[in-house]
ChimeraX commands (.cxc) that place a marker at each C-alpha (Angstrom):
marker #1 position 114.38,99.33,110.88 radius 0.5
marker #1 position 110.95,98.16,109.46 radius 0.5
marker #1 position 108.38,100.45,108.99 radius 0.5
marker #1 position 104.67,99.47,108.90 radius 0.5
marker #1 position 101.34,101.29,108.98 radius 0.5
marker #1 position 97.70,100.65,107.58 radius 0.5
marker #1 position 95.26,102.66,105.48 radius 0.5
marker #1 position 91.60,101.72,104.66 radius 0.5
marker #1 position 90.18,101.93,101.20 radius 0.5
marker #1 position 87.43,104.59,100.61 radius 0.5
marker #1 position 84.29,103.74,98.60 radius 0.5
marker #1 position 86.47,104.57,95.45 radius 0.5
marker #1 position 89.06,102.19,96.61 radius 0.5
marker #1 position 91.30,104.96,97.01 radius 0.5
marker #1 position 94.18,105.06,100.17 radius 0.5
marker #1 position 95.96,107.41,101.83 radius 0.5
marker #1 position 99.55,106.69,102.11 radius 0.5
marker #1 position 100.29,107.25,106.01 radius 0.5
marker #1 position 102.56,109.66,107.08 radius 0.5
marker #1 position 105.72,107.28,108.11 radius 0.5
marker #1 position 105.49,105.84,104.66 radius 0.5
marker #1 position 105.50,108.86,102.88 radius 0.5
marker #1 position 108.40,110.08,105.13 radius 0.5
marker #1 position 110.43,106.89,104.54 radius 0.5
marker #1 position 109.94,106.90,100.63 radius 0.5
marker #1 position 110.22,110.65,100.39 radius 0.5
marker #1 position 106.91,111.41,98.86 radius 0.5
marker #1 position 105.38,114.58,98.26 radius 0.5
marker #1 position 101.94,115.84,97.15 radius 0.5
marker #1 position 101.86,114.99,93.01 radius 0.5
marker #1 position 104.24,112.16,93.38 radius 0.5
marker #1 position 103.38,108.64,91.69 radius 0.5
marker #1 position 103.72,105.64,93.50 radius 0.5
marker #1 position 104.53,102.09,91.93 radius 0.5
marker #1 position 102.89,98.97,92.93 radius 0.5
marker #1 position 104.39,95.45,92.15 radius 0.5
marker #1 position 102.53,92.46,93.39 radius 0.5
marker #1 position 105.14,90.26,95.15 radius 0.5
marker #1 position 102.89,87.54,95.98 radius 0.5
marker #1 position 99.16,87.27,95.01 radius 0.5
marker #1 position 98.82,84.31,97.16 radius 0.5
marker #1 position 99.90,85.98,100.32 radius 0.5
marker #1 position 98.39,89.44,99.45 radius 0.5
marker #1 position 102.10,90.78,99.47 radius 0.5
marker #1 position 102.53,94.21,97.46 radius 0.5
marker #1 position 105.56,96.55,97.21 radius 0.5
marker #1 position 104.83,100.12,97.04 radius 0.5
marker #1 position 107.53,102.42,96.19 radius 0.5
marker #1 position 108.20,105.87,94.80 radius 0.5
marker #1 position 107.38,105.55,90.92 radius 0.5
marker #1 position 110.53,106.27,88.67 radius 0.5
marker #1 position 110.52,108.09,85.43 radius 0.5
marker #1 position 110.96,104.59,83.72 radius 0.5
marker #1 position 107.67,103.31,85.84 radius 0.5
marker #1 position 105.51,106.25,84.22 radius 0.5
marker #1 position 106.78,105.94,80.89 radius 0.5
marker #1 position 106.47,102.24,80.86 radius 0.5
marker #1 position 102.61,102.51,82.18 radius 0.5
marker #1 position 102.11,105.07,79.65 radius 0.5
marker #1 position 103.47,102.70,76.90 radius 0.5
marker #1 position 101.19,99.88,77.87 radius 0.5
marker #1 position 98.15,102.03,78.77 radius 0.5
marker #1 position 96.49,101.24,75.33 radius 0.5
marker #1 position 97.03,97.51,75.25 radius 0.5
marker #1 position 95.77,96.48,78.54 radius 0.5
marker #1 position 92.03,97.03,78.05 radius 0.5
marker #1 position 91.68,94.68,75.11 radius 0.5
marker #1 position 93.55,91.81,76.97 radius 0.5
marker #1 position 92.71,89.36,79.57 radius 0.5
marker #1 position 89.08,90.54,79.77 radius 0.5
marker #1 position 87.14,87.12,78.76 radius 0.5
marker #1 position 85.63,85.00,81.45 radius 0.5
marker #1 position 87.74,82.04,80.02 radius 0.5
marker #1 position 91.00,84.10,80.97 radius 0.5
marker #1 position 89.92,84.84,84.47 radius 0.5
marker #1 position 89.04,81.41,85.08 radius 0.5
marker #1 position 92.38,80.21,83.60 radius 0.5
marker #1 position 94.37,82.66,85.20 radius 0.5
marker #1 position 93.01,83.42,88.39 radius 0.5
marker #1 position 95.62,81.59,90.67 radius 0.5
marker #1 position 98.39,83.10,89.47 radius 0.5
marker link #1:1,2 radius 0.2
marker link #1:2,3 radius 0.2
marker link #1:3,4 radius 0.2
marker link #1:4,5 radius 0.2
marker link #1:5,6 radius 0.2
marker link #1:6,7 radius 0.2
marker link #1:7,8 radius 0.2
marker link #1:8,9 radius 0.2
marker link #1:9,10 radius 0.2
marker link #1:10,11 radius 0.2
marker link #1:11,12 radius 0.2
marker link #1:12,13 radius 0.2
marker link #1:13,14 radius 0.2
marker link #1:14,15 radius 0.2
marker link #1:15,16 radius 0.2
marker link #1:16,17 radius 0.2
marker link #1:17,18 radius 0.2
marker link #1:18,19 radius 0.2
marker link #1:19,20 radius 0.2
marker link #1:20,21 radius 0.2
marker link #1:21,22 radius 0.2
marker link #1:22,23 radius 0.2
marker link #1:23,24 radius 0.2
marker link #1:24,25 radius 0.2
marker link #1:25,26 radius 0.2
marker link #1:26,27 radius 0.2
marker link #1:27,28 radius 0.2
marker link #1:28,29 radius 0.2
marker link #1:29,30 radius 0.2
marker link #1:30,31 radius 0.2
marker link #1:31,32 radius 0.2
marker link #1:32,33 radius 0.2
marker link #1:33,34 radius 0.2
marker link #1:34,35 radius 0.2
marker link #1:35,36 radius 0.2
marker link #1:36,37 radius 0.2
marker link #1:37,38 radius 0.2
marker link #1:38,39 radius 0.2
marker link #1:39,40 radius 0.2
marker link #1:40,41 radius 0.2
marker link #1:41,42 radius 0.2
marker link #1:42,43 radius 0.2
marker link #1:43,44 radius 0.2
marker link #1:44,45 radius 0.2
marker link #1:45,46 radius 0.2
marker link #1:46,47 radius 0.2
marker link #1:47,48 radius 0.2
marker link #1:48,49 radius 0.2
marker link #1:49,50 radius 0.2
marker link #1:50,51 radius 0.2
marker link #1:51,52 radius 0.2
marker link #1:52,53 radius 0.2
marker link #1:53,54 radius 0.2
marker link #1:54,55 radius 0.2
marker link #1:55,56 radius 0.2
marker link #1:56,57 radius 0.2
marker link #1:57,58 radius 0.2
marker link #1:58,59 radius 0.2
marker link #1:59,60 radius 0.2
marker link #1:60,61 radius 0.2
marker link #1:61,62 radius 0.2
marker link #1:62,63 radius 0.2
marker link #1:63,64 radius 0.2
marker link #1:64,65 radius 0.2
marker link #1:65,66 radius 0.2
marker link #1:66,67 radius 0.2
marker link #1:67,68 radius 0.2
marker link #1:68,69 radius 0.2
marker link #1:69,70 radius 0.2
marker link #1:70,71 radius 0.2
marker link #1:71,72 radius 0.2
marker link #1:72,73 radius 0.2
marker link #1:73,74 radius 0.2
marker link #1:74,75 radius 0.2
marker link #1:75,76 radius 0.2
marker link #1:76,77 radius 0.2
marker link #1:77,78 radius 0.2
marker link #1:78,79 radius 0.2
marker link #1:79,80 radius 0.2
marker link #1:80,81 radius 0.2
view
């Protein structure tokens, strides 16, 4: 069975994970969630309860992301991906 819900972004671009989705994913306060872009063109994103590997991977690349892909040239070159 498919579960669907809608949430609105706040002024800080934060969203509440709706209760039906929290129940399906087994999310509790303090849990982390992982976002995977399935199709940028279609605006499809997979949301799931983050695993330990997700969290460790995010920490490992955290420092490298701030210096890459920040130029206007990169934005133009990769905006359609």
